C-alpha positions in Angstrom: -13.0 24.9 30.9 -10.5 26.3 28.1 -7.0 23.7 28.3 -4.4 24.6 26.6 -3.3 21.8 23.9 0.0 20.1 23.8 2.4 19.7 21.3 2.8 16.3 21.7 -0.1 13.3 21.1 -0.5 11.4 24.5 -3.7 9.4 23.3 -3.7 6.7 21.5 -6.1 5.1 18.9 -6.9 2.0 17.7 -8.2 1.5 14.2 -7.9 -1.0 10.9 -6.8 -0.7 8.0 -10.4 -1.8 7.2 -11.8 0.3 8.6 -10.0 3.3 7.4 -10.9 2.6 3.2 -14.0 3.9 2.4 -16.6 0.9 1.1 -16.4 2.5 -2.4 -12.9 2.8 -2.7 -11.0 2.1 -6.4 -8.2 -0.4 -4.9 -11.4 -2.6 -2.8 -13.2 -2.4 -6.5 -10.0 -4.0 -8.5 -9.6 -6.5 -5.7 -12.9 -7.9 -6.0 -12.6 -7.5 -9.6 -9.4 -9.5 -10.5 -7.6 -12.4 -8.2 -4.3 -11.8 -8.9 -2.9 -15.4 -7.5 -2.3 -16.6 -11.2 1.0 -14.2 -11.3 2.4 -16.3 -8.4 1.5 -19.3 -10.8 3.1 -17.7 -13.6 6.4 -16.9 -12.4 6.8 -19.6 -9.6 9.2 -20.9 -12.0 11.9 -18.1 -12.4 12.7 -18.0 -8.8 14.8 -20.5 -6.8 13.6 -22.5 -4.4 16.4 -23.6 -2.3 19.4 -20.3 -2.7 19.0 -16.8 -1.5 16.9 -14.8 0.4 12.9 -15.2 0.3 11.7 -12.7 -2.3 9.1 -10.3 -2.7 6.1 -12.3 -3.3 5.5 -11.7 -7.2 2.0 -10.5 -7.1 2.9 -8.2 -4.7 5.6 -6.1 -6.7 2.7 -6.7 -9.7 0.6 -4.8 -7.1 2.6 -1.6 -7.0 2.9 -1.8 -10.8 -0.7 -1.1 -11.3 -1.0 0.6 -9.0 1.4 3.4 -9.8 -0.1 3.3 -12.9 -4.1 3.4 -11.8 -2.5 6.6 -10.1 0.0 7.7 -12.5 2.7 7.5 -10.3 5.5 7.3 -12.7 9.2 6.5 -11.2 9.3 3.3 -9.4 10.8 5.0 -6.8 8.5 7.0 -6.2 5.7 4.1 -5.9 7.4 2.6 -2.9 8.1 5.3 -1.3 3.8 6.2 -1.5 3.5 3.0 -0.3 5.9 2.0 2.2 6.4 5.6 3.9 3.9 7.7 5.2 6.0 10.9 4.2 4.6 14.5 4.1 5.3 16.7 1.5 3.8 20.3 0.1 2.3 18.8 -3.3 1.6 14.6 -2.1 1.2 12.6 -5.3 -1.2 10.6 -2.8 -3.5 11.4 -0.2 -2.8 10.0 3.1 -6.0 7.7 2.3 -3.9 6.8 -0.6 -1.5 5.2 1.5 -3.1 3.3 3.4 -5.1 2.2 0.4 -2.4 1.3 -1.1 -0.2 -0.9 1.6 -3.8 -2.8 2.7 -4.0 -3.4 -1.5 -0.8 -5.0 -1.4 -0.9 -6.4 1.5 2.0 -4.2 3.1 2.1 -4.3 7.2 1.9 -0.5 8.1 
């Protein structure tokens, strides 16, 4: 039986970042090869321990810049937009899959 399709999605789909990202993705390989925890040790003394608001972890900032280098995103503003916002453009710098990969790699919440 043919039904009219609804322009509004009413179904709920559940999934994880792990299930959306292919096992052979470049950022999975980078994550397996490099332990980024050393960055926290190198930069820990640069942060004030008891004053101000909590900072973005230094390894997350480094990973974001690393993504920009790997994927040719030249502007830091554009890089943050690609990582944080799932926006749609006619000529995207990164595909939707890459945005999922960026979020997973930087350990950011969707």
